[in-house]
C-alpha positions as CSV (number, residue, x, y, z in Angstrom):
1,M,155.5,-56.1,-98.7
2,V,159.9,-55.1,-99.3
3,D,160.7,-57.7,-102.4
4,T,164.5,-58.6,-100.6
5,G,165.3,-60.8,-103.7
6,P,166.6,-64.7,-103.0
7,N,168.5,-64.5,-99.9
8,K,168.6,-60.9,-99.3
9,S,167.8,-58.5,-96.5
10,P,165.8,-55.2,-97.4
11,S,168.0,-52.5,-97.4
12,I,166.2,-50.0,-94.6
13,L,167.1,-45.9,-95.2
14,M,167.1,-43.8,-92.0
15,F,166.7,-40.4,-91.3
16,D,165.3,-37.6,-88.8
17,G,161.6,-37.5,-88.9
18,Y,161.6,-34.0,-87.1
19,C,163.8,-32.7,-90.1
20,N,162.1,-31.1,-92.7
21,M,164.2,-31.5,-95.5
22,C,164.6,-35.5,-94.6
23,S,161.2,-36.2,-94.3
24,R,160.8,-34.9,-98.3
25,I,163.4,-36.8,-99.5
26,A,162.7,-39.7,-97.7
27,G,159.2,-39.4,-99.0
28,L,161.0,-38.6,-102.6
29,I,162.5,-42.0,-102.3
30,L,159.7,-44.8,-100.8
31,R,156.9,-42.8,-103.9
32,M,160.3,-43.5,-106.2
33,D,161.2,-47.5,-104.9
34,T,158.3,-48.9,-107.2
35,R,161.0,-52.3,-106.8
36,K,160.2,-51.7,-103.3
37,K,163.7,-52.0,-102.1
38,F,163.8,-50.1,-99.2
39,M,162.2,-50.3,-95.7
40,F,162.0,-47.2,-93.7
41,S,162.3,-45.8,-90.4
42,T,162.7,-42.5,-88.6
43,F,166.0,-41.9,-86.5
44,Q,163.4,-41.4,-83.3
45,S,162.1,-44.8,-83.1
46,D,163.2,-47.6,-81.0
47,K,163.7,-50.3,-84.2
48,A,165.8,-47.0,-85.3
49,R,168.1,-47.5,-82.4
50,K,168.8,-50.8,-82.2
51,I,170.4,-50.8,-85.5
52,F,172.4,-47.8,-84.6
53,S,173.5,-49.7,-81.3
54,E,174.0,-53.1,-83.3
55,H,176.6,-51.2,-86.0
56,G,178.2,-48.8,-83.0
57,L,176.7,-45.2,-83.8
58,D,175.9,-42.3,-81.6
59,A,172.1,-40.7,-83.3
60,G,173.8,-37.4,-82.5
61,T,176.6,-37.6,-84.2
62,L,175.3,-38.8,-87.9
63,G,173.3,-36.1,-90.0
64,S,170.1,-36.5,-91.6
65,F,170.0,-39.9,-92.9
66,V,171.9,-43.7,-92.3
67,L,171.5,-46.9,-94.9
68,V,172.1,-50.1,-93.7
69,T,172.7,-52.3,-96.9
70,E,173.5,-56.0,-96.5
71,G,174.6,-55.8,-93.5
72,R,176.5,-52.9,-93.7
73,A,175.2,-49.3,-92.0
74,R,175.9,-46.5,-94.9
75,L,176.7,-42.8,-93.4
76,K,176.7,-39.6,-94.5
77,S,176.5,-38.1,-99.2
78,D,177.5,-42.8,-99.3
79,A,173.0,-43.3,-97.6
80,V,172.0,-40.7,-99.2
81,L,173.7,-41.6,-102.9
82,G,173.0,-45.1,-102.3
83,A,169.7,-44.8,-101.5
84,L,169.0,-42.7,-104.9
85,E,171.2,-45.4,-106.9
86,G,169.6,-48.0,-105.4
87,L,166.6,-47.0,-106.8
88,G,167.7,-48.1,-110.5
89,G,166.7,-46.4,-114.2
90,L,168.0,-42.9,-114.1
91,W,168.8,-42.1,-110.6
92,G,172.0,-44.4,-111.8
93,L,174.0,-41.5,-113.0
94,I,173.3,-40.3,-109.7
95,R,176.8,-42.8,-109.2
96,V,179.0,-39.9,-110.9
97,L,178.9,-38.0,-108.0
98,R,181.1,-40.3,-106.0
99,L,183.9,-39.2,-108.7
100,V,184.1,-36.7,-106.3
101,P,186.1,-37.5,-103.5
102,A,184.4,-38.8,-100.0
103,P,185.8,-35.8,-97.7
104,V,184.4,-33.4,-100.0
105,R,181.2,-35.1,-100.8
106,D,180.8,-35.7,-96.5
107,W,181.9,-31.5,-96.0
108,A,178.7,-30.7,-98.1
109,Y,176.6,-32.8,-96.8
110,D,177.7,-32.1,-93.1
111,N,177.3,-28.4,-93.6
112,V,173.7,-29.0,-95.3
113,A,173.1,-31.3,-92.3
114,R,174.0,-29.1,-89.8
115,N,171.8,-25.8,-90.7
116,R,169.2,-28.6,-91.9
117,Y,166.6,-27.1,-89.0
118,R,167.3,-23.1,-90.0
119,L,167.5,-24.5,-94.1
120,F,164.2,-25.8,-94.4
121,G,162.1,-26.4,-90.4
122,K,161.8,-28.8,-88.3
123,S,158.7,-30.3,-87.6
124,D,157.2,-30.4,-83.9
125,R,156.5,-34.3,-84.4
126,C,158.1,-37.2,-86.3
127,M,156.8,-37.6,-89.7
128,T,153.4,-40.0,-90.1
129,P,153.1,-42.1,-93.2
130,A,150.1,-42.1,-95.2
131,P,148.5,-45.6,-95.2
132,E,149.5,-47.3,-98.2
133,F,152.9,-46.7,-97.2
134,R,152.6,-47.8,-93.6
135,D,153.9,-51.7,-94.5
136,R,157.3,-49.8,-95.9
137,F,158.2,-48.5,-92.3
138,L,159.8,-51.0,-89.8
139,G,158.1,-51.2,-85.8
140,E,158.6,-48.5,-84.0
């Protein structure tokens, strides 16, 4: 079960489940998230499509990660940094990257996202969570 604290809903990290890089990063965050602050979903799930619709987002233009926290969708580099910062501990030091202006961070993010399949490969099926992590994934 995800620890949401008093009156706080869990953050949801959504990612491209076909992308090898995205699945590896999501898997790392999943394993490192010992406080269980995050729920997860692939972009390809019905639940993710519903969340995208609720936030007025087009899944085809999102890149590789979306973080929904406190009712707000965070995109591109802000999503990745938000997820890593949310892990706490030494991961919080990643916030130093916020000193880089968002347009520069997002330019780098967009270039990696646009080339992610060529650089890291694409699976022919969506990531399937290990049994011990299935409760951390939103229903498909």
